[in-house]
C-alpha positions as CSV (number, residue, x, y, z in Angstrom):
1,M,-17.4,-36.5,31.5
2,S,-14.8,-34.9,33.6
3,T,-15.9,-33.0,36.7
4,Q,-13.0,-30.6,36.6
5,A,-13.5,-27.3,35.0
6,A,-11.2,-26.6,32.0
7,V,-12.3,-23.0,31.2
8,A,-15.0,-20.4,31.9
9,L,-17.0,-19.2,28.9
10,V,-18.6,-15.8,29.0
11,D,-21.2,-14.2,26.8
12,W,-21.3,-10.5,27.7
13,G,-24.0,-8.6,25.9
14,T,-25.3,-5.0,26.2
15,S,-28.1,-6.1,28.6
16,N,-27.2,-9.5,29.9
17,L,-24.3,-11.6,31.1
18,R,-24.0,-15.4,30.9
19,V,-21.1,-17.5,32.4
20,W,-20.5,-21.2,32.0
21,L,-17.9,-23.4,33.6
22,V,-17.2,-26.3,31.3
23,D,-15.0,-29.4,31.4
24,A,-12.5,-30.5,28.7
25,E,-15.4,-32.1,26.7
26,A,-17.6,-29.0,26.8
27,G,-19.8,-30.4,29.5
28,V,-21.5,-27.7,31.5
29,L,-20.6,-27.9,35.2
30,G,-22.2,-24.7,36.2
31,E,-24.0,-21.6,34.8
32,R,-24.8,-18.1,35.9
33,Q,-27.0,-15.4,34.3
34,S,-27.2,-11.7,35.2
35,P,-28.6,-8.4,34.0
36,E,-25.2,-6.9,34.5
37,G,-24.7,-6.2,30.8
38,M,-22.1,-3.8,29.3
39,G,-24.7,-1.0,29.3
40,T,-24.8,-1.0,33.1
41,L,-21.1,-1.1,33.8
42,S,-18.1,1.3,33.7
43,P,-14.8,-0.3,32.5
44,D,-13.4,-0.6,36.0
45,R,-16.3,-2.8,37.2
46,F,-16.1,-5.7,34.6
47,A,-13.3,-7.6,36.5
48,G,-15.1,-7.5,39.8
49,V,-18.4,-8.6,38.3
50,L,-16.8,-11.5,36.5
51,E,-14.9,-12.6,39.6
52,S,-18.1,-12.5,41.7
53,H,-19.8,-14.9,39.3
54,L,-16.8,-17.2,38.9
55,A,-16.5,-17.3,42.7
56,A,-20.1,-18.3,43.0
57,L,-19.5,-21.1,40.6
58,G,-16.5,-22.3,42.6
59,A,-13.9,-21.5,39.9
60,T,-10.3,-21.9,40.9
61,P,-8.1,-18.7,40.7
62,D,-6.1,-20.1,37.8
63,L,-9.1,-21.0,35.6
64,P,-8.9,-19.0,32.4
65,A,-11.9,-17.3,30.9
66,V,-12.9,-16.5,27.3
67,V,-15.3,-13.6,26.7
68,A,-17.4,-12.7,23.6
69,G,-19.7,-9.8,23.0
70,M,-20.0,-6.2,24.1
71,A,-17.3,-6.5,26.8
72,G,-14.9,-6.0,23.9
73,A,-16.6,-2.9,22.6
74,R,-15.1,0.6,22.8
75,A,-17.3,1.4,25.8
76,G,-16.8,-2.0,27.4
77,W,-14.1,-3.6,29.5
78,I,-11.3,-3.1,26.9
79,E,-11.7,-2.7,23.2
80,A,-11.0,-5.8,21.1
81,P,-10.3,-4.4,17.6
82,Y,-12.5,-5.8,14.8
83,A,-11.3,-8.5,12.5
84,E,-11.9,-7.4,8.9
85,T,-13.9,-9.3,6.2
86,P,-13.2,-11.7,4.7
87,A,-12.8,-13.0,8.3
88,G,-11.8,-16.6,9.0
89,L,-13.9,-17.6,12.0
90,M,-11.4,-20.2,13.3
91,E,-8.7,-17.5,13.2
92,L,-10.6,-15.1,15.5
93,P,-9.0,-16.4,18.7
94,R,-5.6,-15.2,17.5
95,Q,-6.9,-11.6,17.8
96,A,-8.2,-12.0,21.3
97,V,-7.2,-9.2,23.7
98,A,-6.1,-9.8,27.3
99,A,-8.5,-8.1,29.8
100,P,-7.0,-5.9,32.5
101,G,-7.6,-5.7,36.3
102,T,-7.9,-9.4,37.0
103,G,-5.6,-12.0,38.5
104,R,-6.7,-14.8,36.1
105,D,-6.1,-15.0,32.3
106,V,-9.1,-13.5,30.6
107,R,-9.2,-13.1,26.8
108,I,-11.8,-11.1,24.9
109,L,-12.7,-12.1,21.4
110,P,-12.9,-9.5,18.6
111,G,-15.9,-8.5,16.6
112,V,-15.9,-8.4,12.8
113,C,-16.1,-5.3,10.5
114,Q,-16.7,-4.7,6.8
115,R,-15.0,-1.7,5.2
116,T,-16.6,-2.0,1.8
117,A,-17.5,1.5,0.6
118,G,-21.2,2.1,0.9
119,A,-21.7,-1.2,2.8
120,E,-19.7,-0.5,6.0
121,D,-20.8,-2.7,8.8
122,V,-19.9,-4.1,12.2
123,M,-20.9,-7.0,14.4
124,R,-19.9,-8.0,17.9
125,G,-21.2,-11.2,19.4
126,E,-22.8,-12.8,16.4
127,E,-19.4,-13.9,15.0
128,T,-19.0,-16.2,18.0
129,Q,-22.3,-17.9,17.3
130,L,-21.1,-18.3,13.7
131,L,-17.8,-19.8,15.0
132,G,-20.0,-22.3,16.9
133,A,-21.7,-23.2,13.6
134,V,-18.3,-23.6,11.8
135,S,-17.1,-25.8,14.7
136,N,-20.1,-28.0,13.9
137,G,-19.0,-28.3,10.3
138,L,-21.3,-25.7,8.7
139,I,-18.8,-23.7,6.7
140,D,-20.8,-22.6,3.6
141,A,-24.2,-21.1,4.2
142,L,-26.3,-18.0,4.4
143,F,-27.3,-17.1,8.0
144,C,-30.0,-14.8,9.3
145,L,-29.8,-13.7,12.9
146,P,-33.1,-12.0,13.7
147,G,-33.1,-9.1,16.3
148,T,-33.6,-5.4,16.7
149,H,-30.7,-5.1,14.2
150,S,-30.8,-8.4,12.2
151,K,-27.7,-9.7,10.6
152,W,-27.5,-11.5,7.3
153,V,-24.1,-13.3,6.9
154,S,-22.6,-15.1,4.0
155,L,-20.2,-17.8,5.0
156,E,-17.7,-19.3,2.5
157,E,-15.3,-22.0,3.5
158,G,-15.6,-20.9,7.1
159,R,-15.0,-17.2,6.4
160,I,-17.4,-14.3,6.7
161,S,-17.3,-13.0,3.1
162,R,-19.9,-10.3,3.6
163,F,-22.7,-9.3,5.9
164,S,-25.5,-6.8,6.3
165,T,-27.2,-5.3,9.3
166,V,-30.9,-4.6,8.8
167,M,-32.8,-2.3,11.1
168,T,-36.2,-3.9,10.6
169,G,-36.8,-4.6,14.3
170,E,-36.0,-1.0,15.3
171,L,-38.0,0.4,12.5
172,F,-41.0,-1.6,13.7
173,Q,-40.6,-0.2,17.2
174,I,-40.3,3.4,16.0
175,I,-43.1,3.2,13.4
176,S,-45.5,1.4,15.7
177,R,-44.8,3.6,18.8
178,Q,-43.9,7.1,17.4
179,S,-45.5,7.5,13.9
180,I,-49.2,8.0,13.1
181,L,-49.4,4.3,12.7
182,R,-49.3,4.0,16.5
183,L,-53.0,4.9,16.4
184,S,-53.7,1.8,14.5
185,V,-51.2,-0.7,16.0
186,G,-51.8,0.3,19.6
187,E,-51.0,-2.8,21.8
188,G,-51.4,-5.2,18.9
189,R,-48.8,-8.0,18.4
190,A,-47.7,-9.3,15.1
191,S,-48.5,-13.0,14.4
192,A,-47.1,-15.2,11.7
193,G,-50.4,-16.9,11.4
194,H,-52.5,-13.8,10.9
195,P,-53.8,-13.4,7.3
196,A,-52.6,-9.8,7.3
197,F,-49.0,-10.8,7.8
198,G,-48.9,-13.3,4.9
199,E,-50.7,-10.8,2.6
200,A,-48.2,-8.1,3.5
201,V,-45.2,-10.3,3.0
202,E,-46.4,-11.3,-0.5
203,E,-47.0,-7.6,-1.4
204,A,-43.5,-6.7,-0.3
205,L,-41.9,-9.5,-2.4
206,D,-43.4,-8.0,-5.6
207,P,-40.6,-6.4,-7.7
208,D,-42.6,-3.1,-7.9
209,F,-43.2,-2.8,-4.2
210,S,-42.5,0.5,-2.5
211,L,-42.4,0.4,1.3
212,T,-43.0,4.1,1.9
213,T,-46.1,4.2,-0.3
214,R,-47.7,1.2,1.4
215,L,-47.2,2.0,5.0
216,F,-50.0,4.5,5.3
217,S,-52.5,1.8,4.1
218,I,-52.3,0.4,7.6
219,R,-53.9,3.5,9.0
220,A,-56.4,3.7,6.2
221,R,-57.5,0.2,6.7
222,G,-58.3,0.9,10.3
223,L,-60.4,3.9,9.4
224,L,-62.1,2.5,6.3
225,A,-62.4,-1.2,7.0
226,G,-62.2,-1.4,10.8
227,A,-59.0,-3.4,10.9
228,D,-58.0,-4.2,14.5
229,E,-54.7,-3.7,16.3
230,A,-53.5,-7.2,15.7
231,S,-54.2,-6.9,12.0
232,A,-52.3,-3.6,11.9
233,A,-49.3,-5.0,13.8
234,S,-49.2,-8.1,11.6
235,R,-49.4,-6.0,8.4
236,L,-46.7,-3.7,9.5
237,S,-44.4,-6.6,10.4
238,G,-45.2,-8.3,7.1
239,L,-44.4,-5.3,5.0
240,L,-41.1,-4.7,6.8
241,L,-40.0,-8.3,6.8
242,G,-41.0,-8.9,3.2
243,A,-39.0,-5.8,2.1
244,E,-36.0,-7.2,4.1
245,I,-36.2,-10.6,2.5
246,A,-36.7,-9.2,-1.0
247,A,-33.4,-7.3,-0.5
248,M,-31.6,-10.4,0.6
249,R,-32.9,-12.9,-2.0
250,P,-30.1,-12.2,-4.5
251,R,-27.7,-13.7,-2.0
252,L,-29.4,-17.1,-2.2
253,G,-28.2,-19.7,-4.6
254,P,-30.6,-22.1,-6.3
255,G,-32.3,-24.2,-3.7
256,Q,-30.2,-22.8,-0.9
257,S,-31.7,-22.6,2.6
258,V,-31.3,-19.9,5.2
259,Q,-29.8,-20.9,8.6
260,L,-31.9,-19.0,11.2
261,I,-30.1,-18.4,14.5
262,G,-32.5,-17.5,17.3
263,S,-35.7,-18.5,19.0
264,G,-39.0,-17.0,20.0
265,A,-41.7,-15.1,18.3
266,L,-39.4,-12.9,16.1
267,T,-37.7,-15.9,14.7
268,E,-41.1,-17.5,13.9
269,L,-42.0,-14.4,12.0
270,Y,-38.8,-14.7,9.9
271,A,-39.3,-18.4,9.3
272,A,-42.9,-17.7,8.1
273,A,-41.9,-14.8,5.9
274,L,-39.1,-16.8,4.3
275,S,-41.4,-19.7,3.7
276,L,-43.8,-17.4,1.8
277,A,-40.8,-16.3,-0.3
278,G,-40.2,-20.0,-1.2
279,V,-37.1,-20.3,1.0
280,E,-36.5,-23.2,3.3
281,T,-35.0,-22.5,6.7
282,V,-33.0,-24.4,9.3
283,S,-33.4,-23.3,12.9
284,L,-30.3,-23.1,15.1
285,D,-30.2,-22.4,18.8
286,G,-28.2,-19.2,19.4
287,G,-27.4,-19.9,23.0
288,E,-26.0,-23.3,22.2
289,L,-24.0,-21.9,19.3
290,V,-22.4,-19.1,21.3
291,R,-21.2,-21.6,23.9
292,K,-19.8,-23.9,21.2
293,G,-18.1,-20.9,19.6
294,L,-16.5,-19.9,22.9
295,F,-15.4,-23.4,23.5
296,A,-13.8,-23.6,20.1
297,A,-12.0,-20.4,20.9
298,A,-10.9,-21.8,24.3
299,R,-9.4,-24.9,22.7
300,A,-7.4,-22.6,20.3
301,L,-6.2,-20.3,23.1
302,Y,-5.5,-23.0,25.8
303,P,-4.6,-26.3,24.1
304,Q,-2.8,-27.5,27.2
305,R,-6.1,-27.6,29.1
306,F,-7.6,-30.1,26.6
307,P,-5.6,-33.3,26.7
308,E,-6.6,-34.6,23.3
309,I,-5.2,-31.4,21.7
310,A,-2.0,-31.3,23.8
311,A,-1.3,-34.9,22.9
């Protein structure tokens, strides 16, 4: 492994910033993390924040940087216009935008949008994780990226053919904190191993299921059967996730698995719910994929910095 940095890779989200210096073989030479996400910065501050982290890592002034995520949003550093579906992931670097206010070459990758009438959608950041998957050879698959706004993405021959954003995570927060169900959920935490979770997922997978007519049963169980907060939280999670998976099942081919990008408790809930639906899952590390996606973009943008490409 070379000890000389070839490029800086930057994942700039709404709440957090991650910077890596990598060599020409993708070996990580240094890393920085910070809560200086897009949501905390005005456009004129991005360049200074990035330079401070690159200086701390010992980056030379001529080292280029490739940025993914919310730095390219309309309210970010500079808007990197969306690529439209069907979007070839290996083609995204061609649409990268040069960032202003910095002495080094900084390119910001675009997000992806879908203009289909009635199914309009956008993503910014997830496409770089998917680029990382494609660079690993995973070009035909159905992906699920759990989060506050989960993404379901169909990939065909390395192109995003269609995708959907599902607000299950945000709905859970609103319902459990602001609706009458807050009195039942309290401080309870959903668990994939709780019987109430599995029961609720299976209910939601029934073709005749209606989410709005089952939600109040959570409150009623607490009043009539003494269900505790953990049970209420698990049932709410199960109903919401089961409804989400039922809506996405038509996208699955016979025997097809779902590629789950993420980690932690939420991803465990998705894996458990999909298993109850009879769907196999493959777990992928989101942090590793975003770095691989950024590295693939850097190789496309700066081939001269990677000897095997330049040759």
